[in-house]
N, C-alpha and C positions, 0 to 999 in steps of 0.2 A: 531345262532343269536337270535332266539326267547327267549331261556333260558337266554342268556347273557343280553338281553334287560331288562328282569324283575329283574335280579340281580343288574344291574347298576342303574335302576330306584330306587330300594330299597335303594341303597347306597346314591344316590343323595338326596333322601328325608330325610334320617336319619342323614346325615352329620351335624355336630354341626355348628350352626351359633353363631355370637357374642351375648353374654348376652341373653336378653329375645327375643324369636322368636315369631313374630306375628302369623305365620302359625301353629307353634307347640304348643305355650303356650296361646296366646291371642284369636285367632279366635275361638277355641273350647268353651271358656268361653262366648264370645259374642254370638255365634251361639246358645248355649244351653239356655242362660238366657235373651238375649236382642233382638235378631233379630225378634222374633215373633211380637213385637210391634214397633220396631225401625229398621226394615230391608227393603228389596227391595219392599215388597208388599205395594203399595201406598194405597190400600183399607183398610188395617189393621193398617197403621202407626199411632202412637199416638204422639201428641205434635209437629207434623211436624219435627220430629227428626230422622235422619238416622245414624246408627252406623256401617253400613256395608261398608261405604266409608270414606276416609279421608276428602273429601270435606264436607260431611254431618256432620261428627263428630266435625269438627272445625268451622262450620258455626255459625255466630253470630246471636243469637235469642234474640232480645231485650236486648243486652248487656251481654248475658249469652252464654258461649261456653261449650259444653259437654267436649271437650278436648282442653286444651291449651298446646301445645307442650312444654315439659320441665318444666311445672309448675303445680304441683299437687294441690296446694292451690287454683288456679284459675279455675281448671277443675271441672265443675259441676258433671261429671260422678263420680269422686273420692269421692266427698262429698256425693252423693246419695247412693253409695254402702257402705259407711262407717257409715252413720248416724244411730242412733237408733230411730229416730223420725218415727213412723209408717206412718205419712202423707207424709213424704219425702223419705222414704226408697225405694230403687230400687234393685232388682225387688220387686214390692209390694207383700204382703203376699199371696194374692189370685192368683198371677201369678206364684208362685214357691218358692223354698227354698232360703234363704239368702245365699249370697256367703260365702265361707269359708275364714278364715283369710289368708290362702295360696293364694287363688285366688285373694283376694283384694290386697295383697302385690305384686303379679305378675303384676296386672294392674297399680299399683302405679309406679313400677320400669319401666314398659313399657312407661308410660307418661313421667317420668323423662328422659328417653333415647330418647325422641322425638316423641313418639306415632306414629311411622311409620307403614303404612299399606303395606301389600304384597298381590299380587294376590294369589288366592287359588292355591295349588300346581298342581292341574289337569289342570290349564290354563297356566302353565309355561312350557317353554321348559326345559327339564332336562339339567343341567350343571354338567359336570364331576368335582367333588371337587378335590382340591389339596391333594396329599397324605401327611399325617402328617409325621413329622420326628420321628423316633423311636430309642430308646436307647437299644432295645432288641437285643439279639444275632441273628445271621443269622439262627441258628438252630430253633428258634421260629418263625421267619419271613420268610416265603417262597414266598409270593407274596403280592401285594398291599392290597388285602382284609384282610390279616392277620394284616396289620398295623392298619386299621380301627378298627378291633376287639380288638386288643391289647390296643389301645387308650381308648376304652370304658371300657375295663376290668380295666385298671389302674385308670380311673376316679371313678369307683365303688369299688376300693380297692379289686379287685378280681384277681385271678390267673387262667391261663388256666388249664384245666384238663390234665391229663397225656395222651399222645398219645395212641390211642386205638390199640389193637392187630391187626395183619393182618386179622385174622379170622373175627373180628368185623368190620373192615373197609370194607372188600369185601362184607359183608352182608349188611351193611348200604348203600354203594354205589349202590349195585344191586337193593335193595328195592326202593331207592330214584329215580333211573334213569329208571328202567324197571318195577317196581312194583312186581317183582318176586325175590325169594331168589336165590342165586347163586347155580350152580350145584357143585357137589363134585370136578369135574375136574377143574372148574373155581377157586375154593378155593385153590386147590393144586397148580395150575399154578401161582397164585398170591404169595403164600407163598414161592415158589421156586425161584421166580424172585427177585434176590438180587441187581438189578441195581438201580441207583438213580432215574430212571424213571419208576419204578415198578408201582407206583400208577397212574401216567400219562397214562401208557400203559393200565392199567385196565379200566380207564375212557374211553379211546378211544375205547376199545373193547365193552364196554357197550353202548356207544353212537352209535356204528355201528349196533347194534341189531335192528331188526324191532320192537321189543317189547318196545324200547325207545319211538318211535313215538306213538305207541298204548297206552302207559301209559300216556304220557304227553298230548296227544290229548284230553283225557277225561276232563281235566281242561278247554280247550277251547270249547269243545262241550257243556259243562255246560253253558258257557257264551252265546253260540249260541242257547240255548234252544233246542238242538237236540233231536229228537224223531222219531221213525219209525211209527208213527201214526199221524193223523191230529187233534186229540183233540176233545173237547166238548163231548156231550152225546154219540153219536154213535162211536166216536173215530176210524174211519176206518183206515186200514193200509195205510202208505205212503211210496213210494219208493224214498228214498233220500240218501241211503247209499253211493252213489258216492261222496257226499260232505264229509261224515265222512272219507272216504279213502283219499280225497284231504287233509284234515287237518293232517292225519297221515303222508302222504308223505311230507307235508311241514315241519313238525318237523324233520323227518328223513333226509331230504335234507338240513336242516339248512337254510331254506329260510329267507332272510332278512325281518325284521318285517314290514318295510314300504311297501315292495312288497306284503307281506301277507295281509296287511291292504287294499291296493288299490284293489287287486283282489277280495276281499270279498265284499267291499262296491260298487265298480263300475267296476268290471272286464268286463262287457258287453259294457262299454263305451270306452274301450281302442281301439286303432286302430287295426282292424282285430283281434279281440280276439280269443284266442285258446279255444279248448274245456275245457282245464284245467281252464282257467280264467273264462269261463262262469259257469263251475261247482262251482267255488268258490263263486259265487253270491248267491248260495243256502243258505248262511249264513242267509239272510233275507227272505228265503222261508220256514224257520222253523216255521213261524207263524202259528197259528191254522186256520183251515177253518171249517165252519159250513154248512153242507149240509142237515140238517134236513128239512122236509117239513114245509113250512110256515115261514122260516127264510128269512130275507132280506139280499141279497148279498152285497148291498152297505153298510149296517150297519156293517157287519163283515169285509168287506174290510177296512173300516175306523178303526175298532178295530185293524186290522193287521198293519196299518200304525202307529197308536199310539204305538203299541208294538215295531215297528222298531225304532221310535224316541227314546223311552226310553232305548231300548237295546243298540243302537249306543252310546248314551251318557254315559250309565253306563259302557259299556265295554271299550271304548276308552278314555273317559274323567273322569271316576270315579265320575260322577255326577248323582244324582237322579233327573232327569229332570221332572219326572212324575207329580210332584206337580204343575208345571206351565201349565199343560193342562187345569186346571180349574181356576187358578188365578196366578198372579205373584208370583214367588218362594219366600218363606218367609226367606230363608237363603242364597241362591245363587243368583248372579246378573243376573237372567234370567227372563224376563217379559213374560206374557202370549202371547203377540204379537210375541215375538221372538220364542216362542215355536212353533207357527203355521207357522212362516217363515221357520223354520227348517222342520216342517211337510210338507210344500210345496215342499221341495227338494225330499222327498221320496214318494210324492203323484202322481208321473207321470209314474208309471210302469203299464204294461199290465195285471198283475194278478188281479183277481177280485172275490176272494172267490168262485172259480169254483170247481165243483166236480172232474173234470179231471186234476186239479192242473196246467193247462196251464198258461203261456208258459213253455214247457218242452223241453229238448234236449236229444238226444240219446247218450250214452257214451259207448265207447269200453273198454274192460278189458285190463290190461297190456299185457296179452298174445296175444290178438287180435291186439293191437298196434304193437307188435313185428312182427306179421305175415304181417301186412300192410306195415311196414317199409321194410321188406324183399322183398315183392312184388314190392314196389315202387322203390327199388334199381334195381331190375331186369328190371322194365319198363324203368327206366332211361337209362340203358345200351342198351335196344332194341331201344329206341327212338334215342339214339346217332348214332346207326348204320343206322336206317331208315331215319334219317333227315340229314345225312351227305350230303354235296353238291358235291357228286361224280357223275361221268358220268352215272352210272347205275340208281341211284335214279332220276337224272334230266331227263333222257330219259323216265323213267316210269312216272314221273310227267307230262311231255309234252304229252305223249300218253293219260293219264287220262284227261287232260284238253281238248284235242281235242275231246274226247268222251262225254263231258258234253252237247254238243248240242243235243245228242240223249237221254239224261237223262230223258226228259219228256215222252219218249215213253214207259218207264217201268211202268208208272203209269196209271191205268185205272179207269175211273169214274164208279160209281155204276149205275145200270139200274133200271128203275121203282122206282126212289127214291122219298121219301116224308119225311116231317118233321113236328113235333108238339112240343109244349112247355107247361110246367106247367102254365106259365103266360097267355096262350091263344094268344101268339104273332102270327103274320102272317108271313109265309115263302113264298117268291117269288123265283121260280127257274129261274135263268138267263140263257142266251144262253151258257155261258162258264161252266155250270154245278154247279155254286155256288148258295147258298141261300142268299137272302137279307132279313134280319129280320126287321119287322116294327110293328106298331100297339101297342097292349097291352104290358105293362111292369110290372115287379115286382122287389122288391129289390134284390132278388136272383132268379135264374131260372135254369131249367134243360131242355135241348133239347133232343128230341128222333128222331133219323134218321133211316129210314128203306129203304132197297134196295136189289137188286139182285147182287151178286158178278159176274163180268165178267170173273173171273179166278178161278181155283181150287187151294186149298192149299195156302192160303194167308200167305206171309212171313213178310209183313210190311204194315203199313197204313200211309197215309199222310194227315195232316189237315192243310189247308191254311186259316188263318184269313186274310181277304182282305179289302182294303179300298173301299169307295163309297162316291160319292158327297152328298148323303142324310144323312150321319151319322155324325151329329153335325159339329161343326167348325173344328174338328180334321180330319173329313172324315174317321173315323174308326181306326183300325178294330173293336173296340168295339162300342156298340150303343151310348156310351158317350165318346169315345176316346180310353182309354186303356181297356183291358179286363183281366179277370183272369179265366183260365180254371183249375178248381180244381181237376177234375178227369175225365178220359175217360174210358169207358167200352165198350166191343164189345162181342156180342153173335152171334154164327153162328149155324143155324138150320141144323140138320143132321137126316138121316133116321135110324141111328144105335141105337139099344136099349140097348147096352152094352158099357162099357168103359174098355179097356185093361189096367190093372194096377197091381203093386206089393205092393204098399204102400197106406194105407188109413190113413189120418192125420186130426186131429182136432186142430185148432189154435184158441186162444182167445186173440186178441190184446188188449193192454191196461195195465194200472198200477193197482196193487193190485188185480189181477184177479186169479181165481182158476178154475180148471176143475174137475168135479166129474161125473163119468159115471158108471151106473149099468151094461151096456153091449153094445157092438158094434157088430152087425151082418153084415157080408159081404157076400151077396148071389150071387151064380153062378148057373149054371145048376146042379151042384153036391151038392148044399146046402150051408150051412154056412161054409166058409173056414177060418174064423177069429180064430176059436178055435184052429186051427193047426199052427197059426202064432206066432210071438214073439212081444210082446207089450213093448213099452218104453214111458216114459213121462219126461217132463222137470225137475220135482222134485217130491218128495214123501212127503205126509203128514202122519206122523207116519208110520204104516205098510200098508197103502192103496196103494199098488203098481199098476202099469199099467196093470199087468196081470189079475187083478180082473175083468177088463172089457171084457175079452175074455174067462171067465171060464165057460160059458154056463148058468150062473145063472142070471136071469133078475130082481131079487128082488132089488128094489131101496132103501131099508132101509139101510142106512150106518151102523147102529149098528149091522146088521146081518153079516157083514164082507165080502160083495161081491161087494162093490163099490170102484172104484179107486178114488184117490184124490191127486191133486198136492198140494204143500206147499202153505200156505197163504202168502199174501203180496208180491207176485212176479209179474214181468212184462212179458207179452206175453207168457203165458204157452202154452204147446202143449201136445197132446197125439197122439201116432202113433202105427200102427200094420204093421209089415213086413210079408207078406203072403208067403214068400219063393221064389216065382216065379210069373210071370205074369198070371193073370186070366181074363176072360171076365166077368166083374162085372155087374150085372143087377140091383142090389138094395142094399142099405145100410140102416140099421135100427139102430137109435140112441135111447138108453134107458137111461133116465136121473135119477138122484137121486130123490127120492120121499118123504123122511121124512124131517121134519123141515121147510117146505115151502121155500126152497132155490133153487128151479129149475131155477129161473130167473138169477142165477149167470152165466148161460151159454148163456145168451142173447148176440147176436152179434158174435156167433162162426162161423168159416170158416171150411167147410168140403172140403177136396181135395183128389183126386186120382192121384198117381204118378206112372210112369213106372219104369222099372228096372234101368234106369239111373237117377232116381229121377227127371225126367222132369214132370211137371204138365200136365196131360191130361184132367182134369176136376176139376172145383172148384166152390163153391157157398158160399155165406154168408147168414146167417139166423139171422134176427133181434131178433126174439123171439125164445127161447128154448122151447122144448116140456115139458109139465108138467109130462108126463110119457114116451112116445116114439114117434118117427117120422120116417115114411118110406120115403125114398128118392130114386126115380127111376133114372137110368142113361140114360134114353132116353131123347129126346129133345135137346135143344141147348147146345153147348159147349162154354165155356167162354175163350176168348183170354187171354193169359198170356204174358204181355209185358216184354221184357228183357232189352231194352235200348231205351232212347229217346234223340234226338238231335234236335236243332232248329236254326233258323236264328238269334235269339237274346234272351238272358235271362235277365230280370230285376233282380237287386240285391235282393237276398233272395226269388226270385220267378222263380227258374230254371224249365225247362221243365220236368225234372225227377220227380218233385213234382206232376205232373199230372198223374203219374202211381204208386204212392207210397202207394195206398190203403187208403189214408187219404183225405177225401173230405172237410176238414175244410177250413174256409175262408182264412187262411194264408198259406195254403199248395196248391200251384197251379202255373201255368205258366202265366207270364205276360211280357209285353214288354215296360213298362213305358216310358223311355226316347225316345223311337222310335215309339210312337203312330203316326198315320198318314201315316204309310208305310205298304206295303204288307209283310206278314210274313208266315213262314211255319215251321211245325214240323213233324219229321218222327219218328214213333214208331215201332221198330223191335219186332217181336214175338219170344217168347222162343222156339216155335216149330211151323211148318206150321199148319194153322187152316183150317179144312175141313168144308164144308157146304156153300150152296149158299145164303140162307136167312140171311141177315146181319141186326143186330140191334145195333146201336151205342147209347150210353148215354153220353151226355156231361154235367157234373155237374158244376155249377157256383154259388158258395156259398159266394163269396166276394161281399158285397152289391154294387149295381149300376155298376157292371163290366161285363155285359153280352156281348157276341160276337155279332157283327152287320152284318157281312157278312163272309161266310166261304164256303170252298169246301173240300170234302172228296174223296180220291182215294185210290186204293189198288194195290199191286203187288204180283206176285208169283215168281219173279226172286230171285236168290240166294243172300244171304247177303254177305257183309254189304250194308246197304242202309242208307246213312247219309245226314242230312240237310247241306246246305251250309250257314255257318255263314255270317253275313253282312260284317264282317272284311275280310273274304276270297273273297266274291263277289267284294268288292271294289278294291282288288288287281288284281283280274282276269280282271277287266275292263280296267286296265292300259295296254298300249302297252308293249310287253315283253322287249323291249330295254330301257324302262323307269323304270323298277322295280329295287328296291334296294336290297342289300344283305339281309337286314332284311325282305323284302317282300318274297324273296325266302325261307328264313328260316321258316317264318310263314306258307307258302304253304306246305313245306315239313312236318312240324309238323302235319298239318291237314291231309295230305295225308298218314301219317305213317301206319294207319290201313287199307288203301285202296290199297296199293301197290301190284298189281298183279304180279310184277316181283320178289317179295320177300314174297310169300304167307305164307310160314312157319313162318317167323319172324313176319309178320303182324298178322297172326292168334294167335301167342303166345302173342303178345302185346295186342290184343283185349281180349284174354282169361285172361291175368293178370289184366287188368282193370276191367273186369267183376267179377273176383274173389274178388277184393276189394269191388266192389259194392254189391256183394252177402253176404259179412260178416255182419251178424246181430249184432247190438250192444248188449252188455250183460245186459244193464240196461238203465234206463232213470233217469233224475233228473230235478226237477223244478228249473227254473232260473229267474233272474231279466231281464227284457227287457223294455226299455223306450218306451213310447207312441210316435206315430207320432207327430211331432211338431205342426201339425194342429189340433190335438185332445187333447192337454194338458188340464188337469182339472184346474178349479178355486179353490183356497183355501181360506177359511174364518176362522176367529177366531170363535171357537165354545163356546157358552156361557155355562159355567159350564161343559165343555167337552161333551155337547150333540151335536151329528153330525147334528141333524135337526134344532137346534137353532143357526142360523148363524148370526154373527156380521159382521164387515167390512171385505172386501177382503184384503188379504196380498200377497206379492210376495215372492219368495224363497230367503232365506238369512240365515246368521249365527248370533248367539248372538253377541252383540257388544263386549263382553269380549274376543271373539276369534280374530284370525288374520284377517286383512282386505283382501278383494278380489279385485283383479285388476279391474279397471273400464272397462266396455265393455264386460266382461266375463259373459256368462249366468251361473247362479248358478245352478249346477246340482250335482249329486253324485260324479262325478269325480273331480270337482273343490274343 
């Protein structure tokens, strides 16, 4: 469809029109010689004369008209371009060369024929032209395109070349469609095919090749200004290849051009957009970002919007709109105000020239998507079995419901509990074991809660944000209504000075990261056991393999050949050593690269110890990397690893799982928006039981003005699963059983599926399948477009001479008047 679109567009534009064509013959003359002084730009217009519109050209100016339709003698334009009088001649000598006799004759003929104007081709909807009648034999005419070609050849008194040999045809077709020469097998296959559809079959085979999309995607990627780096002086790597692959897939899938267009300009604004549609919006995230010290983010965000305006118009409308940024366009019917009305449409996205390229999304590879699809099919089958309204499931459901009254007994409050906050807020411990927060406030806040665990080997924790009369007019659970819990962390003190593990792993989350290590020592009673292990890493830079970091050589000079190094420009790299079996690890020593002043590349690394089943037994994050080495003891607190989070309610885009995703950013957290003013709870299951009595909770809240106002924390050591009761389930459970509908029963059974003690094996398999999907780590990330909250939309002003600091009047979003009209009442955004 994409290739066909370009072919048909070319045919429509080149199809012959009657006599003189304004768009093909006349507009180029006027544009090149007249519009500078007599065009759209009112500031540069001379003699109050416009020649870019019919109304302007035929306007009576004191009894004189530039064009009198059908009358060249009365048309001032014809006189001025024909005269030899230097005082009267147009264009004047200082403005350019005199028109050629051929150009003058074309203008005369055009006026004789009525001097009709046409919209520029890029503002017209393409119309399929009628196929001319041909007198040629069917041997020469095989399709409609041949008819158009033959007509042009006849007009120019030319004859078609002789049909090329099959060897030539297969080479031409292969190079044109795939960019690659044909293989010997392909040539022989085409030559041997004597059917009437031999050529058609060849084209079908070439179009089915992955290399077809790879070759033709290059054309579009040039329009999208695609690059694997961010530009400007430092030009850091940018992870955006998922967009490149989207374009390749679109060509190979023959995606309709209108769909291809909408997805790239406004895929995020479609109802429930898919990952594919969100990835498509990276078309406009190919703009440069500047993160050098001292640069102004708003200045370069503005530069990016300007680039998006110009690129959108050039790519889809074939118009160089950039001129209108500083002044009304001199050749096209676009005013400076219309430029910034269009600018306003693209000025409402969340990206803001940030180093982290946010907003970004995580993207699965095709293989990962296949695995997820397989798991989802298995899950659907299990759910069908476990949610069937049969006697066995219904009896088990009734037994579970009866036991809910005792659910509260599994949760134990912490002893000797106390809390503090970065803001200096006051925490009042109420009789029910909850904290009421008051006093000092800060835009963002972090709470620290310490206490003694009443149980051994914690399996899950429960956090309850609760309402209170003193918490604004909403009554909580946040201090100002809603809350956002961005990340929860739990440390448990232990007397053990070692951690039993088989794998030692270093992760470096983020885009464009790389790990380089001179040495990693893993110390036990018998010494450094890492040298006897097997090291792997996510990728290799040149020959700097993972094994270099366990070769016993601590020299951090990369040039001396003993430093491991992952490939540049990758997302979330890792390095890992398998010790062969479990050891009691007492200390780990990280030796960093020391040459080139690049040690800071490891800033923010995570160090983890995993057991033989690859379960995390210990993990820590380090904001700053060592300049040379860092000794890390295994004694002290153990960090809880959360495996699953469930809650009473999740606000859209703020699910409770975001509170344990390792990202404490403002937009990554749990919130309850539409249900503020009600009590809520969330349950966090641990990946493995956590030992240690001294508990330290950290509740990070980085979304401005959304701190929790009252909360309670409890723990359990009972066996899993331990799940929150969603509000939708609670509302059904409150109904008398004889009033519940079939749909109510279906909803209850679906929630109960993983909790069915009467079908332990199936429930466990269902939970395992869902966890497998959750544990699949995306293969990459991609920056995307995402609209601002309607309450935070930016104001747009005309910028004097294109200077973002020199603001003229405010404008609202809109399209140039030459475009189609927008239906009244519709907000003008990228999707409209």
